[in-house]
C-alpha positions as CSV (number, residue, x, y, z in Angstrom):
1,M,144.3,117.9,50.1
2,I,140.7,117.0,50.5
3,Q,139.4,114.5,48.1
4,K,136.7,115.4,45.7
5,D,134.2,113.0,47.2
6,V,134.7,114.5,50.7
7,R,134.2,118.0,49.4
8,L,131.0,116.9,47.6
9,A,129.7,115.2,50.7
10,L,130.4,118.3,52.9
11,S,128.7,120.5,50.3
12,K,125.6,118.3,50.1
13,S,125.3,117.8,53.8
14,S,125.6,121.6,54.4
15,T,122.9,122.2,51.8
16,V,120.6,119.7,53.6
17,F,121.3,121.3,57.0
18,I,120.6,124.8,55.7
19,N,117.4,123.7,54.0
20,Y,116.2,121.9,57.1
21,L,117.0,124.8,59.4
22,T,115.3,127.2,57.0
23,S,112.3,125.1,56.7
24,T,111.9,124.9,60.5
25,A,112.4,128.6,60.8
26,N,109.8,129.2,58.1
27,D,107.3,127.0,59.9
28,L,107.9,129.1,63.1
29,A,107.5,132.3,61.2
30,I,104.3,131.2,59.6
31,T,103.0,130.0,63.0
32,S,103.6,133.5,64.4
33,G,102.0,135.2,61.4
34,A,105.3,136.6,59.9
35,K,105.9,136.6,56.1
36,T,109.7,136.6,56.2
37,I,112.3,134.7,58.2
38,N,114.6,136.8,60.4
39,S,117.3,135.9,62.9
40,Q,114.8,135.4,65.6
41,Y,113.3,132.5,63.8
42,I,116.6,131.0,62.9
43,M,117.7,131.0,66.5
44,A,114.3,129.5,67.6
45,A,114.7,126.8,64.9
46,L,118.1,125.9,66.3
47,D,116.5,125.5,69.7
48,E,113.7,123.4,68.3
49,L,116.2,121.2,66.4
50,E,118.1,120.8,69.8
51,F,121.4,122.3,68.7
52,D,123.8,122.8,71.5
53,S,124.2,126.3,73.0
54,D,127.9,126.5,71.9
55,F,126.9,126.4,68.3
56,K,124.1,128.9,68.8
57,S,126.3,131.3,70.8
58,K,128.9,131.3,68.0
59,L,126.2,132.0,65.5
60,E,124.9,134.9,67.6
61,L,128.4,136.4,67.7
62,E,128.7,136.1,64.0
63,L,125.3,137.7,63.6
64,Q,126.4,140.6,65.8
65,E,129.5,141.1,63.7
66,F,127.5,141.0,60.5
67,R,125.2,143.7,61.9
68,E,128.1,145.8,62.9
69,I,129.8,145.5,59.5
70,T,126.4,146.4,57.9
71,R,126.0,149.4,60.1
72,L,129.5,150.6,59.4
73,R,129.0,150.3,55.6
74,K,125.8,152.2,55.8
75,E,127.5,155.0,57.7
76,Q,130.4,155.1,55.3
77,K,128.0,155.1,52.3
78,S,126.1,158.0,53.8
79,T,129.3,160.0,54.5
80,G,130.8,159.1,51.1
81,A,133.9,157.5,52.7
82,D,135.0,154.2,51.1
83,T,138.5,153.8,52.4
84,A,137.5,151.6,55.3
85,A,134.7,149.8,53.6
86,D,136.3,146.4,54.3
87,A,137.3,147.2,57.8
88,R,136.4,144.7,60.5
89,P,134.6,146.0,63.5
90,S,136.3,146.1,66.9
91,D,135.6,143.6,69.6
92,D,133.3,145.9,71.5
93,I,130.3,145.1,69.3
94,E,127.0,146.6,70.6
95,N,124.5,144.0,71.6
96,G,120.9,143.9,70.7
97,D,120.9,146.0,67.5
98,D,118.2,144.5,65.4
99,E,118.2,147.4,62.8
100,G,117.4,146.0,59.4
101,D,116.9,142.5,60.6
102,E,113.2,142.5,59.9
103,D,113.8,142.8,56.2
104,L,115.9,139.5,55.9
105,N,114.4,137.1,53.4
106,E,115.0,133.4,53.3
107,H,118.1,133.7,51.1
108,Q,119.7,136.4,53.3
109,A,118.9,134.5,56.5
110,M,120.6,131.4,55.0
111,D,123.6,133.5,54.2
112,V,123.9,134.4,57.8
113,V,123.7,130.8,58.8
114,E,126.1,129.7,56.1
115,T,128.7,132.2,57.3
116,D,129.1,130.3,60.6
117,T,129.0,126.8,59.2
118,L,131.8,127.3,56.7
C-alpha cells in the first residue's frame, strides 16, 4: 500500500508537470496566433521541454485511441445505438484524424495529457 505522503507527492508533482506543459503549449499557441491549445501544441511543448521520444510516442498512441473512441461515440450517438458506447477501439486505429481537435481548450488538452501520465 502506498503511503499517504507518497500519493500526495505524486499528485503534486503531476500537477506541476501538467501546469508546466500547458504553460509551454500555451506560449507556443500564442506565438503562432492561436487562441486555444490543441494536441499539436502539446506535442511541440514536449519537444521544447526535451522529453524523450518514447514518452511522446506513447502519448501519440493514447491520443489516437482517444480520437477513435470519440469518433465511435459520435457515430453511435447519431445512430441511436448505445449498447457499445464503452467499447474500446480495435488495434487498427486510423492515423492522422484531427477531427474535432481544433476545439480542445486548455482543460481538455490537459485531460489528454493526464490520461497517459496516470
